[in-house]
VOLO-778834 format. One record per atom (N, C-alpha, C): residue in three letters; x, y, z. Coordinates in steps of 0.1 Angstrom, whole numbers, plus 5000, padded with zeros to 4 digits. Last residue first. Layout:
REM VOLO-778834
alaXYZ
...
//
This chain:
REM VOLO-778834
unk926464238788
unk926764308799
unk927464428797
unk925464088767
unk926964048771
unk927164128785
unk923064218762
unk923164078766
unk924464028773
unk924064458751
unk923364458764
unk923264328770
unk925264368728
unk926164438739
unk925364428753
unk922964278715
unk923964178718
unk924864228729
unk921764528711
unk921064428719
unk921964318724
unk923464628692
unk923364708705
unk922564598715
unk923164458671
unk924564458678
unk924464538691
unk920564508665
unk920864378670
unk922264378677
unk920964778657
unk920164758667
unk920364608674
unk922564728634
unk923064808644
unk922264778657
unk920664588618
unk921964518622
unk922664588634
unk918764778612
unk918364668620
unk919564598625
unk919465118613
unk919864998607
unk919564878616
unk917365378612
unk918065298621
unk918165168614
unk916265528591
unk917065598600
unk917965518608
unk914665358577
unk915765418569
unk916665488579
unk912765268596
unk913865178592
unk914965248585
unk912365548619
unk911965468606
unk913165368604
unk911665598652
unk912665598642
unk912265498631
unk909465558667
unk909865688664
unk910865708652
unk907665328675
unk908465338662
unk908765478658
unk906765408701
unk905865408689
unk906665408675
unk907465188728
unk907965278718
unk907165278706
unk906764998745
unk905765098744
unk906365208735
unk908164758748
unk908564878755
unk907664988754
unk906664618729
unk906564578743
unk907064678752
unk907564728704
unk906064728709
unk905964708723
unk910264678705
unk909764818707
unk908264818711
unk910164408700
unk910664438713
unk910264598716
unk909264418673
unk908464348684
unk908864398698
unk911464538662
unk910164618662
unk909064548672
unk913564348665
unk913564478672
unk912264558672
unk912564128652
unk912664118666
unk912764248672
unk910464248625
unk911764218631
unk911664198645
unk907464108612
unk908164208620
unk909564168624
unk906163898600
unk906763998591
unk907364108597
unk904263828628
unk904663788614
unk905163908606
unk903263938651
unk904663928650
unk905163888636
unk900864148666
unk900964068654
unk902664048652
unk900764138701
unk900864208688
unk900864098677
unk898464088728
unk899464018719
unk899564088705
unk896564228742
unk898064238746
unk899064178736
unk894064208732
unk894464338736
unk895964348739
unk893763928727
unk893464028717
unk893964158721
unk894463808752
unk895463808741
unk895063908730
unk891963858766
unk893363898771
unk894363908760
unk890263728749
unk890063858752
unk891363918757
unk891363448753
unk891363518740
unk891163668740
unk890763408780
unk892163408776
unk892363478762
unk887863398777
unk888563498785
unk890163508782
unk887663178760
unk887163308756
unk887863418765
unk888762978776
unk889362998764
unk888963138759
unk886762978797
unk888162998799
unk888963038787
unk884562898783
unk884563038788
unk886063068792
unk885162638775
unk884962738765
unk885062888771
unk885662518802
unk886662528791
unk886362638781
unk882962548812
unk884162608819
unk885262628809
unk881562388793
unk881362528794
unk882362608800
unk882662148798
unk882962208785
unk882562348785
unk881662088823
unk883062108822
unk883462178808
unk878962068819
unk879462188827
unk880862208825
unk879061838802
unk878461968797
unk878962088804
unk879861668821
unk880661688808
unk880261818803
unk879661768856
unk879161708843
unk880161738831
unk880561858879
unk879661938871
unk879161898859
unk881761618891
unk881161728898
unk880261818891
unk882761458869
unk881961408881
unk881261508887
unk884361628855
unk883161568849
unk882361508859
unk886161708875
unk885261798869
unk884161738862
unk887561458875
unk886861508887
unk885761618884
unk888661458850
unk887861348855
unk886961378866
unk890161698848
unk889061678840
unk888161568846
unk892561728862
unk891361768868
unk890061738861
unk894461628845
unk894461568858
unk893161608865
unk894261808823
unk894261658820
unk893761588834
unk894862048835
unk893662028828
unk893461878827
unk897462008844
unk896562038855
unk895062008848
unk898861968819
unk898861868830
unk897661888840
unk898562218808
unk898062098801
unk897761988811
unk900062368827
unk898562388825
unk897962278818
unk902562278823
unk901962258837
unk900462268835
unk903062348796
unk902962208800
unk902362178813
unk903062638800
unk902162568792
unk901962418793
unk905262658817
unk903862698823
unk902762638813
unk907362578800
unk907062498812
unk905562528818
unk907162768782
unk906862638777
unk906662548789
unk907762988797
unk906462988790
unk906162838786
unk910462928804
unk909362948815
unk908062928809
unk911662918779
unk911762808788
unk910662808798
unk911263188770
unk910763078762
unk910662938771
unk912763298791
unk911563338788
unk910763228781
unk915463208785
unk914763188798
unk913263208797
unk915863298760
unk915963158763
unk915263118776
unk915363578761
unk914663498752
unk914663358756
unk916663788775
unk915863698782
unk915063598774
unk917963948755
unk918563918768
unk917963808775
unk915863988736
unk916963898734
unk917763858745
unk912563988749
unk913764048745
unk914963938745
unk909963768735
unk910963798746
unk912063878742
unk908663708712
unk908063808720
unk908963848732
unk909863498697
unk909863628692
unk909463738702
unk909663248707
unk910963298704
unk911063448699
unk906863218708
unk907663208720
unk909163268719
unk905563188684
unk905863318688
unk906663328701
unk905262908681
unk905763008670
unk906163128674
unk904162818703
unk905462778700
unk905962868690
unk901462958701
unk902362978712
unk903862938709
unk900462818677
unk900962958677
unk901762988689
unk899762538680
unk900962578673
unk901462718675
unk897362538698
unk898462458701
unk899762508694
unk895462718686
unk895762738701
unk897062658703
unk895062658658
unk895562778662
unk896062778677
unk894462378651
unk894962478640
unk895562608646
unk893862248674
unk895062208667
unk895462298657
unk891462388681
unk892662378690
unk893862348683
unk889962338659
unk890262478663
unk891462458671
unk889762048659
unk890262118647
unk890662258651
unk888562008685
unk889861948683
unk890462018671
unk886062138680
unk886962188689
unk888362128686
unk885061958660
unk885462088656
unk886262168666
unk884661738677
unk885761728665
unk886061868660
unk882561858690
unk883861818698
unk884961788688
unk880461898672
unk881262018678
unk882461978685
unk880061598667
unk880561698657
unk881161828662
unk879161488691
unk880461448686
unk880961558675
unk876661548697
unk877661628703
unk879161588698
unk875061368680
unk875161508676
unk876461588683
unk874261118688
unk875861138684
unk876161288681
unk871561128690
unk872461128703
unk873961138701
unk869661108672
unk870661218671
unk871461228683
unk867960898677
unk868760888665
unk869761008663
unk866660988700
unk867560878701
unk868560878689
unk866261358701
unk865861218698
unk867061118698
unk866761548730
unk867361508718
unk866861368714
unk866061578756
unk865361668746
unk865861638731
unk867061448779
unk866061378771
unk865361468759
unk869161568791
unk867861588797
unk866761528788
unk871361488776
unk871161428791
unk869761458796
unk870861648755
unk870861508753
unk870661448767
unk871261898765
unk869861878759
unk869861718758
unk873961898773
unk872961918783
unk871461878778
unk874961838748
unk875161738758
unk874161758770
unk874462078735
unk873961958730
unk873961848740
unk875962268752
unk874462278750
unk873862138746
unk878562168748
unk877962168761
unk876462168760
unk878862198721
unk878962078725
unk878262058739
unk878762488721
unk877762408713
unk877662268719
unk881062538735
unk879762588740
unk878562508734
unk882962438717
unk882862378732
unk881462418738
unk882562588694
unk882362448694
unk882262378708
unk883162848703
unk881862818698
unk881662668698
unk885962808712
unk884962848720
unk883562818716
unk887162708687
unk887262628700
unk886162668709
unk886762918668
unk886262778666
unk886062688678
unk888263118683
unk886763138680
unk886162998676
unk890763018685
unk890063048696
unk888563058694
unk891262988656
unk891362868665
unk890662888678
unk891163258650
unk890363158642
unk890263038650
unk893263348665
unk891963388669
unk890863318662
unk895763238653
unk895263208668
unk893763238670
unk895363338628
unk895263188630
unk894963168644
unk895663608634
unk894463568627
unk894263418629
unk898263618645
unk897063658653
unk895863608647
unk899863548623
unk899763458635
unk898463488644
unk898563568590
unk899163628601
unk898963548614
unk899163288569
unk898363388574
unk899063458585
unk901263108560
unk900563198550
unk899763308556
unk902162958582
unk903163038573
unk902563118562
unk899862858591
unk900662938600
unk901763018593
unk898962688571
unk898262808574
unk899062908583
unk900862478571
unk900762558559
unk900162708562
unk900562368596
unk901862398591
unk901962498579
unk897762318597
unk898362428606
unk899762468601
unk897562088581
unk897062218576
unk897562338584
unk898861908598
unk899461928585
unk898862058580
unk897061928619
unk898361968624
unk899161988609
unk894561828607
unk894761978611
unk896262018614
unk895361558605
unk895061638593
unk895161788597
unk895661498632
unk896761468623
unk896561558610
unk893061558643
unk894361618648
unk895461608638
unk891461378628
unk891261518628
unk892561588632
unk892561138637
unk892661168623
unk892461328622
unk892061138665
unk893361138660
unk893561168645
unk889261148665
unk889961258670
unk891461258665
unk888760898652
unk888261018646
unk889061138651
unk889760728672
unk890360728659
unk889860848651
unk887860768693
unk889260808694
unk890060818680
//
């Protein structure tokens, strides 16, 4: 447990720096990739260990990919949703959208924590890790096609992306301040 806490603490500090230096999509997909590979590796090692195919002196081997999973999760999967939650919703719905997405994220964490012990009993730790790894991979594919890069873009540009507008107007033609005033008028009714 102490190793997990140390990895989480150090990775959280690293994430503060990395999220500000790299594109958000890059950080997210680095975290997703590390998490998927490490969960599936841990599952394979646990399966081999439980089957007696790993020598006694290497029984600790599944701990390494598990710690790498904690690293990947803490680097990209945990901080990025909070970083982009205030950017991807239109101005008129930003507060309610961020609140609902935060609530959904918390409920999802709750369900995972509460169902994990029964999942460990039913399909084993290695099976549970496989399910988690595959779930993260599926969510990652979904995000790859639907989530735009938001770093360095204005809120208006992000909103245009979700509306399907192809940036027909250049920044020279449309003043960002005017667009924000237009959005504020929409929000006020």
